[in-house]
N, C-alpha and C positions, 0 to 999 in steps of 0.2 A: 704767644700769650692768647687765651681764649677770649672770644668776644661775648659780652653780656648783652642780650636784647633788652631794650628799656621797657619798662612797664607802662601800660596806658599809653603807648605810643610816644612817650616823653623820653628823649635821649638823656642818659646820664653819664655812665662811664664810656670811655673809648678804650676798648681792648683791656680787659681786666678780668682776672679770676681770682677769688679769695684764696685759692689754694696754689696758685702759681708761684713758684720759689723766686721767679725772676722779678716778681712784683714786690717782694718783701725787702725793699731797699733800706738799709740803715736801721733795722729793727732794733728797738731799744734805745735809739740814739737821743730820744728826746727825754725819756724818762730814765731814772737810775735809782739805785738803792739809797742814794744820798740826798735825793731830792724828790719832791712830789711830782708825779706825772702831771703834764699840762691837762686841764680839763677842757673839753670842747663841747658846747651845746650845738647840736645839729637840728636845725629847724627846716623841715620839709615834709610834705604830706604823702611822699612816695615811700611806702614801707620798704620796697626792695632796695631802694637806694640807701636807706638808713642801714639795712643789714650789711651792704657792701662797704659803706663808709665806716661802720663800727668795726667790721673785721679788719680792714686794711689799717685804720688809724690805731687800733689796739695793738696790732703787730708791730706798730712803729712807735709805741711807747706812750700813746695818748689814753686818757680815760674819756669815754664818750657817753653823753647824756642826750637823749633825744626828745624832741617836741614835734608833734604832728601838725600843729597850726600856730598862728601868731599869738593868740591869747595864751596858749599853753606855754610858749616860750617866754612871754613877759611875766607870767606867774612865776615860772622857775627862776627868772633873773631877780625877782623881788626876794626870794627866800634862799637862794644858793649863789655860789660864786663861781665864775668861770674865767679861764684864761683867753678864750676866743669863742666867737660865734660863727657857724657856718649857716648862712641865711638864704633860703631859696626865694626868689622874687615871685614866682607864680604859685600862689596858695589860695585856697578859698577863704572867704571872710576877709581878715586883714591881710593884705599882700605884703611881701617882703619890704617894700619901700616904706610903708607905714610903720611896720615893725621897727625898721631901722630908725626912723624919725623918733619913735617913742623911747627906744633905748638911748639914743643920744640925749635926750632930755635929763637923763639921770646917770648915765655910765659912759666911760671911755673905753669899755671893753672892746678889743679888736674884733672887727666884722669883716668877714670874707663873703661876698654875696656870690650866689650861684643862680644861673638863669638859662633857660632854653631860648630866651629871646635874643634875636640878633640885632635888636633896635639899639644904635649907638646912643639914642636919647636916654634909654633906660640906664645904661651904665653911667652916663654923666650925671643923672639925677641921683643915682645911688651914692656915687662918690661925693657929690655935693651936700648929701644928707648926712655924710660922715663915715660912709663905709671905707674901710682901708684898703681894700682890693676887690676885684670882680673877676669871676672866671666863668665863661660861657660853657654850657653843655653842648655836645658831649665833650668830656675832659679826660685827660690821662691822669691816673691817680698820683703818678709821681709829680706832676705839675701841681696838683692840689697840695700835696705834702710839702713841696718846696715853697709854695707860696705861703702856706700856713706857718712853716718854720721861719720864713723871712719876716713875717708880721710879728711873730713873737720875739724874734731877735731885736726888732726895731723898738718894741715897747718894754722889752726886759732884756737888755744886753747881756751876753755872757761875758765872763772874765773876771779876774780878781779886782779890777779896778771899779767895779760897779758901785754906783751910788744912787740913791733915790732921795729927792727933795720934795717934801710935802709941806708947803708953807714954811713954818719956822723949824720944821723937823728935818733932820738930814740922817740918813742911815748909810753908813759906809761898810759895805760887805767885805772888802779886803782886809780892813782892820778890825772888823767886828765890833764897831763903836757907833754910838748915835749921840747926836747933840740936838738940843731944842733951845731955840733962841740963843745960839752960841754957847750953851751950857752943856758940858759933857754929862751924860747920863750914866749913873753907876748901875748897869744892869747885869743880872746874872746871865748865864748862857741861855737858858730857856726864856728868860724875859726879852732878851735881844731878838731870839728867833720869833717869838710871838709878835713883837713890834715890827720886825721886818716883814712878816707875812701880811700883816694889816697894811703896811706901807706899800708893798707891791700891789695891793688891790684896794688902793685908796678910793673911797666912795662906793665900794662894793661890800655888801654884807657877807661876813664869813660866819656860816653856822657854828654854833659852839662845839658841836660834835666833830667838826672838821678843822678846827683851828689848829690843833697840834699837828695834824697831817700837813696842813698848809705850811706850817713852820718847819717841816722836815723832821718832825718829832714823832712820826707815826708809830715808832717802836716804844714810845712811852705810854704805859697805861695808867691813866689817872681818871678820877671822877670829874664830873662837870663842875662840882663845887671847887675842886682844886684848880681848874682853869679859871674860874672867877676870881680866885685869890691871886693868881699870877696877874691877871688883868688889873686888879686893884692895886698891886704893887707897882705895875707899870705906870698906872695913872698917877699915883703918889709922886713917882720920880719925875714924871713930866710936869707936875705941878697942877694936875687936874684942871687944865684949861679947856676942857670940852673937846679935846682932840679924839679921844676914843669914845664912841657913843654905844649905848646898849640899845639892840633892837629887841624888844621884849618878846620872849618866846622863840627867838631865832638864834641870834648871836651878837657879834660886835662889828663895828665899821669904823675905820679911820676917816674922819671928816676932812675932805679936801679943802674946804674953806676955812679951817682953823689956821690961820696964818700968823696969829699974834701970840706973844708970850702971855701967859696968864697973869691977872693983876695980882700984886702982892696980897697975901692972906691977912685978914684982920686979926691983929694980935689978940683982940678981945674974944674972937670966935674960936 
C-alpha cells in the first residue's frame, strides 16, 4: 500500500492510497439499497485529509459532509442530521475539545476524535467531555473504519430485535410496531418509517427534504406538503403531546424530553 505524506507536516493516514484495492475493505457494507447510508460529519482543517477520508468512507458506504472548522461544524449540526462526527482536536479557533463540549450540550451524536497529539491528558479530557472514541494520528484507515462501525453498532444495533425507547415512545423494528404510553399506534407503513427515523435521531433535527431518505423511503417522490401531512397524521395518532416538534424553515425533531403521555383533550375544544 502506498504511503501518503501528511500536509503541513501533520500526520494523518498511515499507509493508504485512495486507489489501492487492498484498502477497500467491506465496500458497501454500511449502506445498502434498503437503508440510508450513514452520514458522517468530518471536522478538520486539513483539506487533504478531508479528500482521503471522503474517498475511503464513500467507498465503504458512508455519506461524508465536511466542515473546515469548529464553528462551521456547529452550524451544520444545527440544521442537518448526522449519524457520527469525526472531530479533529487541533484546529484554529475553536479546538476539537470545545466543539465536543458544545455538541454534548445538545446532542448525543457519536463522536470519534482524531488528533496528532500524543498527550494522554487530551485523550482523557476528550472522553470525559463525551467523545465515544479517540484515534491518534497517523492511523490506518481500516482501524478508523472499524472504530466508526463499532460506535454505530453501539448506538444503533443491527438485527431484527432492535427497539428504540424515547420516553413513553417505543419503536419495535422487528414487529414494525410502535407504542406510546403503552398504547399501540395504528400507523401506516410510511408513518411508521417516518416515526422510526425521528426516533433513531431523537434530539436531532432532520431537514424536511431528507426525512423520507432517513426513513428509507428515498425512492418515494412527494412534495414537502405531503411530508407535512404525514407528520400531522403521526402527531394525531400520538395524541399531539409535543413529542414531534417543528423547527421552522428546517424540519422536524423528536423531543427526547417528552416522556409523558399527553393530557386528555378537552371535550369542549
